[in-house]
MILO-909660 format. One line per 4 residues: number of its first residue (from 0); their letters; for each residue x, y, z of N, C-alpha, C. Coordinates in Angstrom, 3 decimals. Each point is the difference from the previous one (the first is absolute). Example, Ala and Ser with C-alpha at 12.3 -4.5 7.8 and 13.67 -1.06 7.14 Angstrom:
% MILO-909660
0) as) 13.190/-5.690/7.800/-0.890/1.190/0.000/0.900/1.200/0.000 | -0.350/1.050/-0.720/0.820/1.190/0.060/-0.770/1.090/0.730
//
This chain:
% MILO-909660
0) xxxx) -33.315/205.345/168.134/-0.881/-1.143/-0.145/0.598/-1.185/0.759 | -0.811/-0.708/0.745/0.463/-1.146/0.778/0.350/-1.152/-0.929 | 1.023/-0.753/0.397/0.404/-1.167/-0.790/-1.089/-1.060/0.060 | -0.289/-0.602/-1.119/-1.005/-1.048/-0.084/0.680/-1.361/0.139
4) xxxx) -0.619/-0.953/0.716/0.567/-1.348/0.055/-0.049/-0.636/-1.382 | 0.989/-0.843/-0.276/-0.016/-0.658/-1.310/-1.062/-1.088/-0.026 | -0.200/-0.605/-1.163/-1.069/-0.975/-0.175/0.300/-1.346/0.626 | 1.283/-0.255/0.292/0.366/-1.316/0.497/0.104/-0.015/1.518
8) xxxx) 0.646/0.999/0.572/0.187/0.034/1.442/-0.094/1.431/0.487 | -0.355/0.140/1.251/0.019/1.316/0.615/1.352/0.180/0.667 | 0.401/1.243/0.294/1.267/0.210/0.679/0.043/-0.747/1.323 | 1.177/-0.459/0.379/0.170/-0.767/1.219/-0.602/0.727/1.196
12) xxxx) -0.665/-0.757/0.859/-0.593/0.558/1.198/-1.418/0.492/-0.185 | -0.565/-0.140/-1.194/-1.342/0.529/-0.230/-0.907/-1.035/-0.649 | -0.079/-1.180/0.564/-0.862/-1.033/-0.565/-1.452/0.293/0.320 | -0.585/0.862/-0.778/-1.408/0.333/0.147/-0.771/-0.722/-1.094
16) xxxx) -1.278/-0.061/0.164/-0.821/-0.499/-1.084/-0.345/-1.462/0.059 | 0.330/-0.702/1.084/-0.414/-1.395/0.088/-1.524/-0.039/0.084 | -0.585/-0.767/-0.863/-1.456/-0.095/-0.079/-0.525/-0.820/1.187 | -1.205/0.330/0.457/-0.597/-0.690/1.139/-1.448/-0.345/-0.299
20) xxxx) -0.570/-0.831/0.856/-1.427/-0.276/-0.047/-0.474/-0.689/-1.270 | -1.182/0.432/-0.456/-0.629/-0.600/-1.176/0.849/0.057/-1.253 | 0.649/1.143/-0.304/0.847/0.036/-1.196/1.162/-1.003/0.060 | 0.545/-0.219/1.200/1.085/-0.986/0.142/-0.525/-1.393/-0.328
24) xxxx) -1.182/-0.313/0.513/-0.612/-1.291/-0.306/-0.241/-0.137/-1.504 | -0.501/1.048/-0.635/-0.232/-0.052/-1.450/1.298/-0.234/-0.767 | 1.082/0.662/0.399/1.279/-0.206/-0.684/0.507/-1.423/0.187 | -0.216/-0.554/1.170/0.415/-1.386/0.230/-0.869/-0.967/-0.798
28) xxxx) -1.292/0.288/-0.105/-0.883/-0.835/-0.820/0.353/0.123/-1.488 | 0.440/1.174/-0.421/0.493/0.151/-1.376/1.201/-0.913/-0.219 | 0.837/-0.125/1.011/1.126/-0.930/-0.086/-0.476/-1.426/-0.204 | -1.040/-0.380/0.732/-0.582/-1.334/-0.172/-0.516/-0.176/-1.423
32) xxxx) -0.710/1.010/-0.498/-0.542/-0.082/-1.363/1.127/-0.107/-1.025 | 1.060/0.770/0.193/1.139/-0.055/-0.926/0.658/-1.371/0.036 | 0.236/-0.524/1.200/0.644/-1.312/0.117/-0.873/-1.100/-0.601 | -1.278/0.022/0.313/-0.907/-1.028/-0.521/-0.140/0.112/-1.514
36) xxxx) -0.132/1.221/-0.493/-0.110/0.196/-1.444/1.261/-0.435/-0.736 | 1.148/0.338/0.561/1.262/-0.394/-0.630/0.152/-1.519/0.001 | -0.332/-0.645/1.118/0.099/-1.459/0.064/-0.976/-0.661/-0.978 | -1.206/0.538/-0.091/-0.984/-0.554/-0.938/0.464/0.176/-1.442
40) xxxx) 0.552/1.175/-0.317/0.501/0.242/-1.350/1.167/-0.932/-0.302 | 0.882/-0.183/0.990/1.144/-0.904/-0.169/-0.500/-1.420/-0.311 | -0.994/-0.452/0.753/-0.567/-1.330/-0.233/-0.639/-0.070/-1.386 | -0.736/1.044/-0.374/-0.649/0.048/-1.313/1.021/-0.071/-1.131
44) xxxx) 1.155/0.610/0.216/1.062/-0.002/-1.013/0.758/-1.333/-0.032 | -0.260/-0.865/0.980/0.641/-1.321/0.024/1.433/0.045/0.494 | 0.316/0.966/0.843/1.362/0.125/0.516/0.366/-1.138/0.941 | 1.287/-0.262/0.086/0.517/-1.031/0.897/-0.060/0.496/1.440
48) xxxx) -0.600/-0.805/0.871/-0.079/0.387/1.406/1.351/-0.108/0.679 | 0.899/-0.806/-0.565/1.379/-0.033/0.516/0.669/1.344/-0.258 | -0.225/0.553/-1.185/0.561/1.319/-0.319/-0.607/1.060/0.902 | -1.304/-0.088/0.230/-0.683/0.943/0.881/0.650/-0.023/1.386
52) xxxx) 0.181/-1.204/0.546/0.602/-0.133/1.330/1.438/0.513/0.020 | 0.736/-0.291/-1.054/1.404/0.423/-0.062/0.143/1.514/-0.084 | -0.935/0.663/-0.679/0.106/1.449/-0.206/-0.733/0.840/1.035 | -0.882/-0.611/0.769/-0.904/0.781/0.848/0.732/0.935/0.967
56) xxxx) 1.069/-0.448/0.594/0.719/0.839/0.970/1.123/0.823/-0.617 | 0.210/-0.128/-1.298/1.088/0.735/-0.660/-0.052/1.514/0.240 | -1.166/0.646/-0.008/-0.003/1.446/0.256/0.563/0.385/1.368 | -0.020/-0.926/0.941/0.510/0.316/1.332/1.520/0.110/0.047
60) xxxx) 0.679/-0.370/-1.075/1.445/0.235/-0.037/0.306/1.500/0.003 | -1.013/0.818/-0.258/0.183/1.456/0.049/0.324/0.479/1.413 | -0.233/-0.837/1.014/0.377/0.355/1.370/1.489/0.318/0.083 | 0.789/-0.635/-0.836/1.449/0.212/0.034/0.374/1.463/-0.206
64) xxxx) -0.860/0.754/-0.648/0.281/1.420/-0.229/0.062/0.789/1.302 | -0.592/-0.532/1.068/0.084/0.669/1.301/1.428/0.009/0.533 | 0.890/-0.790/-0.577/1.414/0.072/0.363/0.582/1.361/-0.373 | -0.627/0.666/-0.964/0.423/1.336/-0.409/-0.637/1.108/0.809
68) xxxx) -0.777/-0.367/1.006/-0.663/0.977/0.851/-1.496/-0.025/-0.218 | -0.749/0.621/0.930/-1.458/-0.067/-0.083/-0.589/0.734/-1.202 | 0.597/1.072/-0.437/-0.549/0.718/-1.159/0.182/-0.821/-1.273 | 1.201/-0.514/-0.220/0.257/-0.850/-1.171/-0.879/-1.248/0.071
72) xxxx) -0.071/-0.601/1.174/-0.823/-1.196/0.165/-1.454/0.258/-0.333 | -0.537/1.136/0.469/-1.407/0.331/-0.267/-0.246/0.223/-1.481 | 0.906/0.717/-0.658/-0.177/0.276/-1.429/-0.008/-1.304/-0.798 | 0.956/-0.879/0.271/0.084/-1.263/-0.746/-1.183/-0.902/0.350
76) xxxx) -0.293/-0.127/1.292/-1.133/-0.831/0.420/-1.280/0.482/-0.675 | -0.250/1.305/0.021/-1.226/0.541/-0.584/-0.054/-0.216/-1.506 | 1.131/0.115/-0.669/0.030/-0.238/-1.444/-0.381/-1.444/-0.318 | 0.435/-0.919/0.847/-0.263/-1.426/-0.231/-1.369/-0.426/0.522
80) xxxx) -0.529/0.718/0.982/-1.250/-0.409/0.633/-1.199/0.884/-0.345 | 0.107/0.782/-1.045/-1.186/0.678/-0.517/-0.486/-0.829/-1.191 | -1.178/0.274/-0.480/-0.549/-0.785/-1.118/0.467/0.510/-1.359 | 0.671/1.136/-0.039/0.349/0.620/-1.285/0.904/-0.878/-0.869
84) xxxx) 1.119/-0.422/0.534/0.950/-0.782/-0.804/-0.577/-1.357/-0.420 | -0.593/-0.779/0.915/-0.542/-1.284/-0.462/-1.172/0.154/-0.962 | -0.805/1.048/0.156/-1.107/0.215/-0.943/0.545/0.337/-1.387 | 1.037/0.830/-0.050/0.623/0.320/-1.289/0.635/-1.241/-0.613
88) xxxx) 0.660/-0.807/0.829/0.615/-1.229/-0.494/-1.064/-0.974/-0.504 | -1.124/-0.071/0.699/-1.100/-0.863/-0.442/-0.515/0.445/-1.364 | -0.202/1.290/-0.159/-0.472/0.515/-1.289/1.004/-0.326/-1.102 | 1.270/0.197/0.293/1.048/-0.305/-0.978/-0.009/-1.483/-0.365
92) xxxx) -0.102/-0.852/1.025/-0.020/-1.446/-0.241/-1.189/-0.429/-0.831 | -1.164/0.571/0.292/-1.199/-0.339/-0.768/0.097/0.498/-1.436 | 0.447/1.250/-0.171/0.107/0.577/-1.347/1.041/-0.713/-0.851 | 1.090/-0.426/0.645/1.076/-0.661/-0.741/-0.227/-1.505/-0.132
96) xxxx) -1.045/-0.496/0.642/-0.260/-1.440/-0.068/1.082/-0.815/0.683 | 0.481/0.490/1.132/1.077/-0.666/0.737/-0.552/-0.589/1.302 | -0.351/-1.278/0.009/-0.614/-0.608/1.182/0.863/0.068/1.262 | 1.318/-0.120/-0.135/0.851/0.062/1.184/-0.022/1.398/0.618
100) xxxx) 0.045/1.022/-0.836/-0.077/1.379/0.497/-1.350/0.239/0.666 | -1.059/-0.493/-0.614/-1.339/0.113/0.567/-0.070/-0.713/1.346 | 0.578/-1.177/0.092/-0.015/-0.766/1.249/0.768/0.732/1.099 | 1.176/0.515/-0.317/0.800/0.727/0.993/-0.770/1.204/0.521
104) xxxx) -0.604/0.752/-0.896/-0.764/1.193/0.397/-1.194/-0.375/0.867 | -0.655/-1.090/-0.336/-1.188/-0.422/0.746/0.370/-0.451/1.409 | 1.087/-0.740/0.131/0.472/-0.409/1.329/0.387/1.238/0.809 | 0.649/0.942/-0.643/0.413/1.246/0.658/-1.226/0.751/0.528
108) xxxx) -1.044/0.099/-0.812/-1.234/0.656/0.445/-0.634/-0.747/1.170 | 0.019/-1.324/-0.048/-0.543/-0.789/1.108/0.772/0.282/1.286 | 1.318/0.111/-0.104/0.825/0.315/1.168/-0.391/1.350/0.595 | -0.130/1.006/-0.852/-0.383/1.334/0.475/-1.359/-0.065/0.695
112) xxxx) -0.938/-0.730/-0.576/-1.316/-0.128/0.598/0.038/-0.656/1.372 | 0.759/-1.074/0.135/0.104/-0.686/1.290/0.663/0.916/1.032 | 1.028/0.733/-0.421/0.639/0.939/0.925/-1.004/1.034/0.505 | -0.799/0.563/-0.894/-0.996/0.998/0.413/-1.029/-0.621/0.939
116) xxxx) -0.452/-1.194/-0.339/-0.960/-0.695/0.852/0.570/-0.190/1.403 | 1.276/-0.323/0.082/0.661/-0.234/1.289/0.333/1.293/0.738 | -0.212/1.143/-0.646/0.257/1.272/0.663/1.355/0.602/-0.291 | 0.740/-0.593/-0.930/1.305/0.543/-0.376/-0.217/1.033/-1.092
120) xxxx) 0.025/1.244/0.405/-0.226/1.082/-0.940/1.283/0.540/-0.581 | -0.139/1.035/-0.800/1.154/0.691/-0.555/0.726/0.699/1.142 | 1.318/0.092/-0.102/0.828/0.446/1.115/0.307/1.488/-0.048 | 0.143/0.562/1.204/0.530/1.347/0.159/1.484/-0.115/0.318
124) xxxx) 0.733/1.091/-0.148/1.452/0.007/0.198/0.401/-0.138/1.468 | -0.944/0.028/0.914/0.325/-0.115/1.422/0.512/-1.390/0.367 | -0.323/-0.991/-0.782/0.418/-1.365/0.282/-1.023/-0.978/-0.537 | 0.370/-1.255/-0.010/-0.828/-1.037/-0.593/-1.378/-0.085/0.643
128) xxxx) -0.106/0.266/1.285/-1.262/-0.157/0.713/-1.014/1.107/-0.218 | 0.365/1.061/-0.733/-0.903/1.125/-0.228/-0.617/-0.120/-1.392 | -1.303/-0.311/-0.062/-0.644/-0.226/-1.294/-1.272/0.824/-0.135 | -0.492/0.093/-1.215/-1.245/0.735/-0.235/-1.214/-0.709/0.612
132) xxxx) 0.163/-1.258/0.354/-1.079/-0.740/0.651/0.167/-0.026/1.518 | 0.978/0.740/0.516/0.246/0.048/1.437/1.302/-0.672/0.361 | 0.327/0.043/1.265/1.247/-0.598/0.492/-0.078/-1.515/-0.056 | 1.135/-0.627/-0.279/0.108/-1.454/0.019/1.188/-0.387/0.852
136) xxxx) 0.050/-1.252/0.381/1.132/-0.502/0.782/-0.197/0.187/1.493 | 1.090/-0.116/0.736/-0.046/0.070/1.466/-0.530/1.341/0.489 | 0.404/1.091/-0.679/-0.405/1.340/0.431/-1.512/0.198/-0.122 | -0.651/-0.715/-0.870/-1.440/0.136/-0.190/-0.768/-0.557/1.196
140) x) 0.573/-0.994/0.637/-0.665/-0.629/1.155/0.135/0.907/1.195
//
């Protein structure tokens, strides 16, 4: 039986599966909807916009994981830039009645949405520029 790629990254050298055309546009528009919805929810909750600004780029500190190589970098980046963890944190914050936890999760979701809108998809192990939404960076041009 052939080895199956894992759920986070494909084996190095095989960045297949970048979405194109209409589905790519839909995924980017979903990013817009996520970012707008998260920002609207944040405003509805009465969160501090200073906190929003301070936390908005925090998920990008996951880039540092690329110091451990492209596979480690992709796994960490994908863990931080998927909606799973912030959605779970949001649910936890809402259920526990913790406004700060809710605010952090909402800003995190907004960040993920803006990244998707901008074309920054989940990464493959080939390197930072290989994403499910297509190539990014200098090599894409």
